[in-house]
C-alpha positions as CSV (number, residue, x, y, z in Angstrom):
1,M,42.5,34.5,5.0
2,N,41.0,35.9,8.1
3,I,39.0,34.0,10.8
4,G,35.6,35.0,9.3
5,E,36.6,33.6,5.8
6,I,38.0,30.4,7.4
7,I,34.7,29.9,9.3
8,Q,32.6,30.7,6.1
9,R,34.7,28.2,4.1
10,L,34.3,25.5,6.7
11,W,30.6,26.1,6.8
12,L,30.3,26.0,2.9
13,D,32.3,22.7,2.9
14,S,30.1,21.1,5.6
15,G,27.4,18.6,4.9
16,F,24.8,21.0,6.5
17,V,24.9,23.2,3.3
18,Q,24.7,20.1,1.0
19,I,22.0,18.1,2.9
20,F,19.1,19.6,1.0
21,S,20.9,20.0,-2.3
22,H,19.2,16.7,-3.5
23,W,15.8,16.1,-1.6
24,E,16.0,12.4,-2.4
25,N,18.9,12.0,0.1
26,A,17.0,13.9,2.8
27,V,14.0,11.5,2.4
28,M,16.3,8.5,2.6
29,I,17.7,9.8,5.9
30,V,14.2,10.2,7.3
31,I,13.4,6.6,6.2
32,A,16.7,5.5,7.8
33,C,15.7,7.0,11.1
34,I,12.3,5.4,11.0
35,L,13.9,2.1,10.4
36,L,16.3,2.6,13.3
37,Y,13.3,3.3,15.6
38,L,11.6,0.1,14.4
39,A,14.8,-1.9,15.2
40,I,15.7,-0.2,18.5
41,V,12.5,0.8,20.1
42,R,10.0,-1.7,18.6
43,G,12.6,-4.6,18.3
44,F,11.8,-5.6,14.8
45,E,14.8,-8.0,14.1
46,P,17.4,-5.5,15.1
47,L,20.2,-7.8,14.0
48,L,19.2,-7.1,10.4
49,L,17.3,-3.9,10.6
50,M,19.7,-1.9,12.6
51,G,22.7,-2.5,10.2
52,I,20.5,-1.8,7.1
53,A,19.1,1.4,8.4
54,F,22.5,2.7,9.6
55,G,24.0,1.7,6.3
56,M,21.3,3.7,4.6
57,L,22.0,6.7,6.8
58,L,25.8,6.7,6.1
59,A,25.3,6.4,2.4
60,N,22.8,9.4,2.2
61,L,24.7,11.8,4.4
62,P,26.4,14.3,2.1
63,L,30.1,14.4,1.6
64,S,30.8,11.4,3.7
65,G,32.5,9.7,0.7
66,M,31.6,6.2,2.2
67,M,29.5,4.9,-0.7
68,H,29.6,5.7,-4.4
69,M,26.7,3.9,-6.1
70,E,27.8,5.4,-9.4
71,F,30.6,2.9,-9.4
72,F,28.2,0.1,-9.4
73,S,24.7,1.3,-10.6
74,G,23.5,-0.3,-13.8
75,K,26.8,-2.2,-14.4
76,S,27.5,-6.0,-14.9
77,M,30.5,-7.5,-13.2
78,A,32.5,-7.1,-16.3
79,E,31.8,-3.4,-16.5
80,I,32.8,-2.5,-12.9
81,N,36.1,-0.7,-12.6
82,F,37.7,-2.5,-9.6
83,S,40.9,-0.6,-9.7
84,Q,38.8,2.8,-9.4
85,I,36.9,1.4,-6.5
86,L,40.1,0.4,-4.7
87,R,41.7,3.7,-5.5
88,E,38.9,6.1,-5.0
89,G,36.2,4.2,-3.1
90,G,35.1,4.6,0.5
91,L,34.8,2.1,3.2
92,L,31.3,0.8,2.2
93,D,32.3,0.6,-1.5
94,I,35.0,-1.9,-0.4
95,L,32.7,-3.9,1.7
96,Y,30.1,-3.9,-1.0
97,L,32.4,-6.0,-3.2
98,G,31.6,-8.9,-1.0
99,V,28.0,-8.5,-2.1
100,K,28.7,-8.1,-5.7
101,L,31.1,-11.1,-5.7
102,N,28.5,-13.3,-3.8
103,I,31.0,-13.8,-1.0
104,Y,28.6,-12.8,1.9
105,P,25.6,-14.8,0.8
106,C,27.6,-18.0,0.9
107,L,29.2,-17.3,4.1
108,I,25.8,-16.4,5.6
109,F,24.5,-19.7,4.3
110,M,27.4,-21.5,6.0
111,G,26.6,-19.9,9.3
112,I,22.9,-20.7,9.0
113,G,23.8,-24.3,8.2
114,A,25.9,-24.5,11.3
115,M,22.9,-23.3,13.4
116,T,20.3,-25.5,11.7
117,D,18.9,-28.6,13.2
118,F,17.2,-30.8,10.5
119,G,15.8,-33.0,13.1
120,P,12.3,-31.5,13.1
121,M,12.1,-31.9,9.3
122,L,13.6,-35.4,9.2
123,S,11.2,-36.6,11.9
124,R,8.3,-35.3,10.0
125,P,9.3,-35.5,6.2
126,S,5.9,-34.0,5.2
127,S,7.5,-30.6,6.3
128,I,9.4,-30.7,3.0
129,L,6.1,-30.2,1.2
130,L,5.3,-27.1,3.3
131,G,8.6,-25.6,2.5
132,A,8.0,-26.3,-1.2
133,A,4.4,-24.7,-1.0
134,A,5.8,-21.7,0.6
135,Q,7.7,-20.8,-2.7
136,L,4.3,-20.0,-4.3
137,G,4.9,-16.3,-4.0
138,V,8.2,-16.6,-6.0
139,Y,6.4,-17.8,-9.2
140,C,3.3,-15.6,-8.7
141,A,5.5,-12.5,-8.3
142,F,7.6,-13.5,-11.3
143,I,4.5,-13.8,-13.6
144,L,3.2,-10.4,-12.1
145,A,6.5,-8.7,-12.7
146,I,6.4,-9.7,-16.4
147,V,2.9,-8.3,-16.6
148,F,4.2,-5.1,-15.3
149,G,6.8,-4.9,-18.0
150,F,10.0,-6.2,-16.4
151,G,12.2,-8.6,-18.4
152,G,12.4,-12.2,-17.6
153,H,15.8,-11.9,-15.9
154,E,14.4,-8.9,-13.8
155,A,11.1,-10.7,-13.0
156,A,13.0,-13.8,-11.6
157,S,15.1,-11.6,-9.5
158,I,12.0,-9.8,-8.1
159,G,10.1,-13.1,-7.6
160,I,12.9,-14.7,-5.4
161,I,12.0,-12.1,-2.7
162,G,9.1,-14.4,-2.1
163,G,11.5,-17.0,-0.6
164,A,12.2,-14.6,2.3
165,D,15.9,-15.4,2.0
166,G,18.2,-12.4,1.6
167,P,21.4,-14.2,0.7
168,T,19.5,-16.3,-2.1
169,A,18.0,-13.1,-3.4
170,I,21.5,-11.4,-3.6
171,F,22.9,-14.5,-5.2
172,L,20.4,-14.6,-7.9
173,T,20.0,-10.9,-8.6
174,S,23.8,-10.4,-8.9
175,K,23.8,-13.0,-11.8
176,L,20.5,-12.1,-13.5
177,A,19.7,-8.4,-12.8
178,P,22.7,-6.7,-11.1
179,H,21.2,-3.2,-11.8
180,L,18.4,-4.2,-9.5
181,L,20.5,-5.5,-6.7
182,G,20.1,-2.5,-4.5
183,P,16.3,-2.3,-4.2
184,I,15.8,-6.1,-4.3
185,A,18.3,-6.6,-1.5
186,V,16.7,-3.9,0.6
187,A,13.2,-5.3,0.0
188,A,14.2,-8.9,0.8
189,Y,15.9,-8.0,4.1
190,S,13.4,-5.4,5.1
191,Y,10.5,-7.9,4.7
192,M,12.4,-10.5,6.6
193,A,12.8,-8.0,9.4
194,L,9.1,-7.1,9.2
195,I,7.9,-10.8,9.4
196,P,6.2,-10.2,12.8
197,L,4.0,-7.5,11.2
198,I,3.3,-9.0,7.7
199,Q,2.5,-12.7,8.5
200,P,0.1,-12.8,11.5
201,P,-2.7,-11.0,9.7
202,I,-2.5,-13.5,6.7
203,M,-2.3,-16.4,9.1
204,K,-5.4,-15.3,11.0
205,A,-7.4,-14.7,7.9
206,L,-6.8,-18.1,6.4
207,T,-7.3,-20.1,9.5
208,T,-10.1,-20.8,11.9
209,K,-9.8,-20.4,15.6
210,K,-10.3,-24.2,16.0
211,E,-7.2,-24.8,13.6
212,R,-5.1,-22.4,15.4
213,E,-5.7,-24.2,18.7
214,I,-4.6,-27.6,17.4
215,V,-1.8,-29.1,19.6
216,M,0.7,-31.2,17.7
217,T,2.2,-34.3,19.1
218,Q,6.0,-34.7,19.6
219,T,7.8,-36.7,17.0
220,K,10.5,-39.3,17.6
221,P,14.1,-38.2,17.7
222,V,16.2,-38.7,14.5
223,P,19.3,-40.9,14.7
224,K,22.6,-39.1,14.5
225,T,23.7,-41.1,11.6
226,T,20.7,-39.9,9.6
227,K,21.6,-36.2,10.4
228,I,25.2,-36.7,9.3
229,V,24.2,-38.4,6.0
230,F,21.5,-35.9,5.2
231,P,23.6,-32.9,4.3
232,I,26.0,-35.0,2.2
233,A,23.1,-36.7,0.3
234,V,21.3,-33.3,-0.3
235,T,24.4,-31.7,-1.5
236,I,25.0,-34.5,-4.1
237,F,21.4,-34.6,-5.3
238,C,20.8,-30.8,-5.5
239,I,24.1,-30.0,-7.1
240,L,23.6,-32.7,-9.7
241,L,20.1,-31.6,-10.3
242,L,20.9,-27.8,-10.5
243,P,24.6,-27.2,-10.8
244,D,24.1,-23.4,-10.5
245,V,23.0,-23.6,-7.0
246,A,26.3,-25.3,-5.7
247,P,27.7,-22.2,-3.9
248,L,24.6,-21.9,-1.7
249,I,23.7,-25.4,-1.1
250,G,27.4,-26.4,-0.7
251,S,28.0,-23.7,1.9
252,F,24.8,-24.4,3.8
253,M,25.3,-28.2,3.9
254,L,29.0,-27.8,4.9
255,G,28.0,-25.7,7.8
256,N,25.4,-28.2,8.8
257,L,28.0,-31.0,8.5
258,F,30.3,-29.1,10.9
259,R,27.4,-29.1,13.5
260,E,26.2,-32.7,13.1
261,S,29.6,-34.5,12.7
262,G,30.6,-33.7,16.2
263,V,34.3,-33.8,15.3
264,V,35.0,-30.1,14.6
265,E,33.2,-28.3,17.5
266,R,35.6,-25.3,17.2
267,L,34.8,-24.8,13.5
268,S,31.0,-25.2,14.2
269,D,31.1,-22.7,17.0
270,T,33.2,-20.2,14.9
271,T,30.9,-20.6,11.9
272,Q,27.6,-20.1,13.7
273,N,28.8,-17.4,16.0
274,A,31.9,-15.2,15.1
275,L,31.8,-15.8,11.3
276,L,28.0,-15.3,11.1
277,N,27.9,-12.2,13.3
278,I,30.8,-10.5,11.3
279,V,29.4,-11.3,7.8
280,T,25.9,-10.1,9.1
281,I,27.3,-6.9,10.0
282,F,29.1,-6.4,6.7
283,L,26.1,-7.6,4.7
284,S,23.4,-5.5,6.5
285,I,25.4,-2.3,6.4
286,T,26.3,-2.6,2.7
287,V,22.7,-3.6,1.7
288,G,21.5,-0.5,3.4
289,A,24.0,1.6,1.8
290,T,22.7,0.7,-1.6
291,S,19.6,2.8,-0.8
292,V,21.1,6.1,-2.0
293,G,18.5,8.7,-2.7
294,Y,20.5,10.4,-5.5
295,I,23.3,8.8,-7.5
296,A,25.8,11.3,-9.1
297,K,26.3,10.8,-12.8
298,E,29.6,9.3,-13.7
299,I,31.8,11.9,-15.4
300,A,34.9,11.2,-17.6
301,V,38.2,12.9,-17.2
302,D,37.4,15.3,-20.0
303,G,34.1,16.4,-18.4
304,T,31.7,14.4,-20.6
305,V,28.9,12.4,-19.1
306,I,29.5,8.7,-19.3
307,D,26.3,7.5,-17.9
308,A,23.3,9.9,-17.9
309,T,20.8,7.2,-16.9
310,N,21.8,6.7,-13.4
311,V,18.9,7.3,-11.0
312,G,18.7,6.8,-7.3
313,F,16.8,4.6,-4.9
314,L,13.6,6.7,-5.1
315,S,12.5,5.7,-8.6
316,F,9.2,4.3,-9.9
317,N,10.9,0.9,-10.6
318,T,12.1,0.7,-7.0
319,I,8.6,1.4,-5.6
320,L,7.2,-1.3,-7.9
321,I,9.8,-3.8,-6.8
322,I,9.0,-2.9,-3.1
323,F,5.3,-3.6,-3.9
324,L,6.0,-6.8,-5.9
325,G,8.3,-8.0,-3.1
326,L,5.5,-7.6,-0.6
327,F,3.2,-9.5,-2.9
328,A,5.7,-12.3,-3.3
329,F,6.3,-12.6,0.4
330,S,2.6,-12.4,1.2
331,F,1.7,-15.1,-1.4
332,S,4.5,-17.4,-0.1
333,T,2.9,-17.1,3.4
334,V,-0.5,-17.9,1.7
335,G,0.9,-20.9,-0.1
336,G,2.4,-22.3,3.1
337,V,-0.7,-21.7,5.3
338,L,-3.1,-23.1,2.6
339,F,-1.0,-26.3,2.2
340,G,-1.0,-26.6,6.0
341,K,-4.8,-26.6,5.9
342,I,-4.7,-29.3,3.3
343,M,-2.4,-31.4,5.6
344,C,-4.6,-30.6,8.6
345,W,-7.6,-32.0,6.7
346,A,-5.6,-35.1,5.4
347,T,-4.3,-36.0,9.0
348,K,-7.8,-35.3,10.5
349,G,-6.6,-32.5,12.6
350,K,-3.2,-33.5,13.6
351,V,-1.3,-30.7,11.8
352,N,-1.7,-27.1,12.9
353,P,-1.9,-25.0,9.7
354,L,0.0,-22.2,11.3
355,I,3.2,-24.0,10.8
356,G,2.8,-23.7,7.1
357,S,3.6,-20.0,7.3
358,A,7.1,-21.0,8.5
359,G,7.8,-22.5,5.0
360,V,9.3,-19.3,4.0
361,S,13.1,-19.3,4.4
362,A,13.6,-16.8,7.2
363,V,15.1,-18.9,10.0
364,P,14.1,-18.9,12.8
365,M,12.0,-15.7,12.5
366,A,9.1,-17.3,10.7
367,A,9.0,-20.3,13.1
368,R,8.8,-18.0,16.0
369,V,5.9,-16.1,14.5
370,S,4.1,-19.5,14.1
371,Q,4.8,-20.1,17.7
372,N,3.6,-16.7,18.8
373,V,0.4,-16.8,16.9
374,G,-0.5,-20.4,18.0
375,A,0.3,-19.5,21.7
376,K,-2.2,-16.5,21.6
377,Y,-5.0,-19.0,21.0
378,N,-3.8,-21.8,23.1
379,P,-1.1,-20.8,25.8
380,S,-0.3,-24.5,26.3
381,N,0.6,-25.0,22.6
382,Y,4.2,-25.3,21.7
383,L,4.5,-25.1,17.8
384,L,8.1,-23.9,17.6
385,M,9.9,-27.2,17.0
386,H,7.1,-28.3,14.6
387,A,7.4,-25.1,12.6
388,M,11.2,-25.5,12.4
389,G,10.7,-28.4,10.1
390,P,9.1,-26.4,7.2
391,N,11.2,-23.5,8.1
392,V,14.5,-25.2,7.3
393,A,12.9,-27.0,4.4
394,G,12.1,-23.5,3.1
395,V,15.9,-22.7,3.1
396,I,16.5,-25.5,0.8
397,G,13.4,-24.6,-1.2
398,S,14.4,-21.1,-1.9
399,A,17.8,-22.1,-2.9
400,V,16.4,-24.6,-5.3
401,A,14.0,-22.2,-6.7
402,A,16.9,-19.8,-7.3
403,G,18.9,-22.5,-9.0
404,F,15.8,-23.4,-11.3
405,L,15.3,-19.7,-12.2
406,L,19.0,-19.4,-12.9
407,S,19.1,-22.5,-15.1
408,V,16.0,-21.3,-17.0
409,G,17.8,-18.0,-17.4
410,K,20.8,-19.6,-19.0
411,V,18.5,-21.6,-21.4
412,L,16.7,-18.5,-22.5
413,G,19.7,-16.2,-22.6
414,W,19.1,-14.1,-19.5
415,V,22.7,-14.7,-18.3
């Protein structure tokens, strides 16, 4: 073989030749680059969006062999060939097992729990109502998804996007509709990252200038004993009420107990920093890697097609899920702000309705948005700590909503 033939063979075996063999992958590469721009240049939650975008890029570059969605697409846990994944899978295939087995969502919840201060919520218990009201989009999107023809188990998985809680969305979808895990996970995390774009227009549309300028008074500090007892009490109550939510609530409250007990500072520091950062990297990259434009059909040893129904990320159902996810997220924001207006009226102007938007579960992003919007209309206003109350309540609310939907799913035979 002469030098010319070698060069020709190297060129034919390169990804440059293959990159346009499936237009879907090329489109996803362009989308990944746009998301990287939003994360790096525009600063839209880069901790999440950068990993998602780069995982999307890696999975769609031809011949990289890092992700094989045909190993997972449309399969329940019982149907996945784990030995094949360990034998033939790429790096992202191996890391993705942490998503499929619900390891990452629980570890993320533990890290979030170690970072969470329930003080603002405990000092103003009415914040719990705002966190509950901000789950409105979950149930509205659930109903709308059924209208669009999705099954009950699929509609529940789509609806939970409205909780603005990526780990909870992954946890519920992996149990009810694992074939939709890719688009639902990407939608949930993408909307979390785009909170600064999505929420402010809704908040401004539903509130008056006078309401946005309301200054809230500081609340009394919460005793340390109360902060220690709270995660234990919530764990017992929630798991007795909804046993299916035990992995999420248990992990979340254990992380919070590390923080509040004051006797395991090393564990608390590791959980909220090193552990959370590592798992965030793995989770964001693998979630992005599920956005594969074209999924190769699975072929048996004898050459027959095992699964001829595999389709990539760019399908009509994916587009519909993205739309329904935006609807769910928007209506959750609406629910929180409207209930905030009710509380404003009931307290005769002592509650700023903007904090209701923080009732979605995205901690602390949603609370920061409440602060930023309020500060634009009253620079002396400091809403962040007040918004953290409904924000952390929303974490519990979204987990409880997922547990409720999962329990209903078991009764109706979805699981």
